[in-house]
N, C-alpha and C positions, 0 to 999 in steps of 0.2 A: 592967840591961837598957835600950837607950837602942834608941828604936823611928825611923823618920825617915818623911818626909809626901813619899813618891817619888812619880813620875809624875803632879806634881799641874803642868796646862797653866792656862797663864792669858793669853787674847788678847785685844786690843783694838784697834779701827782708831786710830790716829795721822795725824789730820791737819792741827792745830795742837797748841798748845805747850798747852793744856789740856788736851787727849787724853793727855798726854805726863804732864801731872801727874797725872793721873785713874788711870794705872794703875798709877803710883808707888805711889797711896793703896790700888791693888789692893793692893797688896803689901806694904801696908807692915801693911796688916788681916790678913791672911795669915799674916806675921810672928806679929802678936798672936794667929791664933787657932795656931799651932801654940807659942806660950809659954803657951798657959793648957792645952793636951792635951797638953802635952811632948810632941809629935811633932814635934822641927825638922828645920827647912829644912839642906839640905849648901851653904852658900851655890859650895862648889868645883864642887857637879854640877850646877847652874840656869847654865840660857844663854838669852840673849837670837837668836829668830834675826827680823832686819828684812825682811819678804817685801811684796817690791811694790819698796823707796824706799831709801834708803840714809842716811835720817837721822841723825844724830849723837848722838840719844838715847843716857843709859848712865842704867841703873839699878842699883840697892843694894838691898841684903839687908844686916839685921844679923849677924852672927855672932859672937858672945857678946856686947861691948862697943863692938866693934869697929864700922862702916860698910862694907862690902866692895861693889867695884863687879861688877855682874855681865859676863861673859865674853858678848860680841859674836863670835856664828861665822855662817859661812858656807850652812852644811845643818846638820842634828838628824837624831839616829837616833831614832823612839818604835817598837816592837813590830817592829823590823825592816824599818819604812818609813824612807829617808830622804825626808826634806822637806827642801826646796832653799830659799832664799833669794827665786827664779827662778822658782821652783816646777818646772820641767824635770825628767823623768822618767831620765835617760840616767846617770847614776851610778847610780839603784838597780835598770837590764836591765842594764849589767854587771857587778855585782855579782852580779845571779844568775845570771848566764850565766856569769859562773866559778866558784862554786860549783856547778853544774852541773857546769862540765869538771872543776870536782876530781873531781865523785863517778865521774865517766868514768872519769877515771886509776884511781882503787880500783878500782873494779870492771875496769880492763883489768887492771891489777896483781895478782887476784884469783884471776880466773875465767880459764883458758887459752883455752879451747873456751865460745860458748854456742850454744844451740839458739834457735830462734825462739817458744818456750813460755819458755824460760828469762830471755832478755831484757826479752818481755811485764813478767814478774815485778818485774825489777830495774826494769825501766825508768820503769815507772808507782809503785813503791814508792817510788824512792827520789832517779830521775833529773829525771823530769815536776813533782814536788811545788817545783823550786825555779825549775820556767820560769815554772809556771804561777801564782805568789805575783808575777813580775814584770809578766804580762801585764795587768792592771789597768791600770797605769798605762805600760804601754806604749806611743808611737806608732808607727806602721809604719814611720818608716824606723830603730827600734831592732829590729826583726826579724831583721835579718839574721844580729845576736848570739845568738839565739832558735837561729836556721834552721843555723847553727853546730853549736852545741854538738847542735843533731838528728842532722845530717849524722853528726860523730864517735860519736856514742851508736850509732843504725844500723850503722856500718862495723866493731862488735864484731862484728856478726853476717856471717859469710862470703855466708849466701843474699841478706843485705840491702843489700851494699855495692855494687850498682849500681842 
């Protein structure tokens, strides 16, 4: 049986070349730890996100007997939250609104007629959690995406359309 050391996060403020070397040393120490405890890192799943700068620093992990360069990406996902290199939340809000919109489509296809009580139950159970998941990271100018979803949801009930 193989186990992997998933969900490990390493971060460091990199201002100088020394900081970059220190971060690589931390990765090397993690690699030694994983070899000791036989919890291997999957180097293909390891990513580097440069937050706030675009330094060309490269980081490596050992995979077997080879040293593999870690992929540098503009955004990463952790527990459903999207972390971007510029720390903007627009993609998070867009994805949350789209997911809630798909749920509204499912409800529309499966329920011909909804009264207010049924709508309240369906909305609070299936639609609102997607919108609330986004709202903590949402700036006021992204609220229009969420309001569009809310309007589409209320259009499901004839008495709430206006």
